[in-house]
MIVO-126669 format. One line per field, with one value per residue (C-alpha): residue number from 0; x, y, z. Coordinates in pm, whole numbers, plus 50000, padded with zeros to 5 digits. Each point is the difference from the previous one (the first is absolute). Example, Ala and Ser with C-alpha at 12.3 -4.5 7.8 and 13.67 -1.06 7.14 Angstrom:
<pases>
n <- c(0 / 1)
u <- c(51230 / 50137)
v <- c(49550 / 50344)
w <- c(50780 / 49934)
</pases>
This chain:
<pases>
n <- c(0 / 1 / 2 / 3 / 4 / 5 / 6 / 7 / 8 / 9 / 10 / 11 / 12 / 13 / 14 / 15 / 16 / 17 / 18 / 19 / 20 / 21 / 22 / 23 / 24 / 25 / 26 / 27 / 28 / 29 / 30 / 31 / 32 / 33 / 34 / 35 / 36 / 37 / 38 / 39 / 40 / 41 / 42 / 43 / 44 / 45 / 46 / 47 / 48 / 49 / 50 / 51 / 52 / 53 / 54 / 55 / 56 / 57 / 58 / 59 / 60 / 61 / 62 / 63 / 64 / 65 / 66 / 67 / 68 / 69 / 70 / 71 / 72 / 73 / 74 / 75 / 76 / 77 / 78 / 79 / 80 / 81 / 82 / 83 / 84 / 85 / 86 / 87 / 88 / 89 / 90 / 91 / 92 / 93 / 94 / 95 / 96 / 97 / 98 / 99 / 100 / 101 / 102 / 103 / 104 / 105 / 106 / 107 / 108 / 109 / 110 / 111 / 112 / 113 / 114 / 115 / 116 / 117 / 118 / 119 / 120 / 121 / 122 / 123 / 124 / 125 / 126 / 127 / 128 / 129 / 130 / 131 / 132 / 133 / 134 / 135 / 136 / 137 / 138 / 139 / 140 / 141 / 142 / 143 / 144 / 145 / 146 / 147 / 148 / 149 / 150 / 151 / 152)
u <- c(29162 / 50375 / 50153 / 50331 / 49823 / 49780 / 50311 / 50179 / 49701 / 49957 / 50368 / 49994 / 49690 / 50126 / 50351 / 49895 / 49935 / 50291 / 50254 / 49871 / 49886 / 50084 / 49780 / 49707 / 50064 / 49940 / 49653 / 49958 / 50047 / 50230 / 50077 / 49940 / 50031 / 50115 / 49996 / 49838 / 49705 / 49945 / 50064 / 49895 / 50028 / 49896 / 49821 / 49880 / 49647 / 49974 / 49652 / 50135 / 50324 / 50196 / 50053 / 49831 / 50155 / 49915 / 50060 / 50040 / 49986 / 50131 / 49930 / 49949 / 50107 / 50095 / 49629 / 49797 / 50014 / 50123 / 49778 / 50016 / 49865 / 50068 / 50220 / 50158 / 50371 / 50046 / 49825 / 49687 / 49670 / 49808 / 49635 / 49701 / 49936 / 50355 / 49970 / 50317 / 49862 / 49878 / 49664 / 49888 / 50128 / 49992 / 50194 / 49787 / 50056 / 49757 / 50096 / 49973 / 49740 / 50275 / 50019 / 50312 / 49975 / 50179 / 49962 / 50020 / 50034 / 49751 / 50188 / 50221 / 50326 / 49871 / 49885 / 49668 / 49900 / 50080 / 49828 / 49670 / 49756 / 49940 / 50376 / 50085 / 50013 / 50247 / 50222 / 50286 / 50254 / 49864 / 50070 / 50341 / 50293 / 50145 / 49665 / 49911 / 50335 / 50055 / 50149 / 49718 / 49720 / 50163 / 50008 / 49634 / 49912 / 50173 / 49802 / 49670 / 50085 / 50070 / 49694 / 49705 / 49721 / 50231 / 49896 / 50198 / 49805)
v <- c(62272 / 50026 / 50200 / 50044 / 50135 / 50227 / 50141 / 50052 / 50182 / 50213 / 50099 / 50073 / 50219 / 50205 / 50031 / 50329 / 50140 / 49834 / 50103 / 50360 / 50093 / 50370 / 50023 / 49839 / 50207 / 50313 / 49859 / 49931 / 49622 / 49886 / 49634 / 49918 / 49622 / 49777 / 49636 / 49766 / 49949 / 50333 / 50353 / 50292 / 50351 / 50341 / 50210 / 50361 / 50085 / 50369 / 50047 / 49901 / 50196 / 49687 / 49642 / 49667 / 49655 / 49732 / 49629 / 49794 / 49622 / 49794 / 49642 / 49783 / 50288 / 49753 / 49934 / 50272 / 50379 / 50169 / 50081 / 50338 / 50182 / 50303 / 49960 / 50221 / 50074 / 49664 / 49800 / 49948 / 49999 / 50328 / 49984 / 50228 / 50258 / 50122 / 50271 / 49867 / 49799 / 50133 / 49924 / 50079 / 49955 / 49620 / 50013 / 49787 / 50013 / 49719 / 49636 / 49859 / 49739 / 49738 / 49985 / 50200 / 50268 / 50280 / 50266 / 49917 / 50157 / 49946 / 50050 / 49789 / 49873 / 49929 / 49653 / 50115 / 50148 / 49685 / 49774 / 50187 / 49800 / 50294 / 50033 / 49638 / 50057 / 50077 / 49817 / 50145 / 49866 / 50245 / 50290 / 49892 / 50193 / 50346 / 50178 / 49800 / 49925 / 50097 / 50350 / 50078 / 49898 / 50195 / 50307 / 49945 / 49967 / 50333 / 50167 / 49856 / 50086 / 50362 / 50066 / 50187 / 49831 / 49798 / 49996 / 49887 / 49742)
w <- c(25208 / 50009 / 50291 / 49817 / 49691 / 50213 / 50169 / 49668 / 49847 / 50312 / 50006 / 49627 / 50034 / 50295 / 49855 / 49842 / 50350 / 50181 / 49733 / 49982 / 50352 / 49951 / 49691 / 50180 / 50314 / 49790 / 49931 / 50373 / 49981 / 50280 / 50067 / 50366 / 49977 / 49718 / 50102 / 49748 / 49985 / 50176 / 49884 / 50219 / 49861 / 50119 / 49742 / 50004 / 50105 / 49917 / 50143 / 50342 / 49949 / 50067 / 49900 / 50034 / 50010 / 49747 / 50062 / 49682 / 50033 / 49708 / 50105 / 49692 / 49776 / 49730 / 49955 / 50179 / 50023 / 50316 / 50295 / 50169 / 50303 / 50220 / 50307 / 50263 / 50026 / 50181 / 49725 / 50211 / 49807 / 50022 / 50090 / 49950 / 50269 / 50048 / 49732 / 49838 / 49709 / 49664 / 49848 / 49644 / 49642 / 50036 / 50327 / 50228 / 50376 / 50079 / 49999 / 49650 / 49921 / 50016 / 50378 / 50088 / 50266 / 49816 / 49732 / 49631 / 49657 / 49719 / 49676 / 49771 / 50138 / 50353 / 50102 / 50149 / 49665 / 49806 / 50254 / 49961 / 49783 / 49764 / 49929 / 49917 / 49627 / 49860 / 50245 / 50201 / 49751 / 49742 / 50236 / 50123 / 49859 / 50001 / 50035 / 50311 / 50157 / 50362 / 49940 / 49756 / 50234 / 50286 / 49775 / 49906 / 50368 / 50075 / 49723 / 50126 / 50359 / 49912 / 49784 / 50145 / 50195 / 50226 / 50365 / 50302 / 50202)
</pases>
């Protein structure tokens, strides 16, 4: 893994957001923190009439997809039982089977999805690109978050 390459790919992928913050703000995507390898954004959660904060971690982004989990406004990991974390539509509030103590997302573009044994083929490299860049997977997450059958836990 190459930290310089990871940083370059991360900056290239989020350039769409950082260069057009007003456009993304209209969709409810607001950058809270942008400090490689971390991006924290607030996104709309219509069911709660508010927003939720998303932490994106891009360590080893030259080789692996990003990780992501829900956080509070101070970038502290949300936990079950506070009624502030969504569950449903592949938004999992429980710790993933990989040992971390945080929520995770089970669809292409997120590391937890690609680490699952049933999602190893095709590999992440086949998914990487415009369809699964960081702005695209944030947009997908917003869509999933704001579909029906999402519960706050």
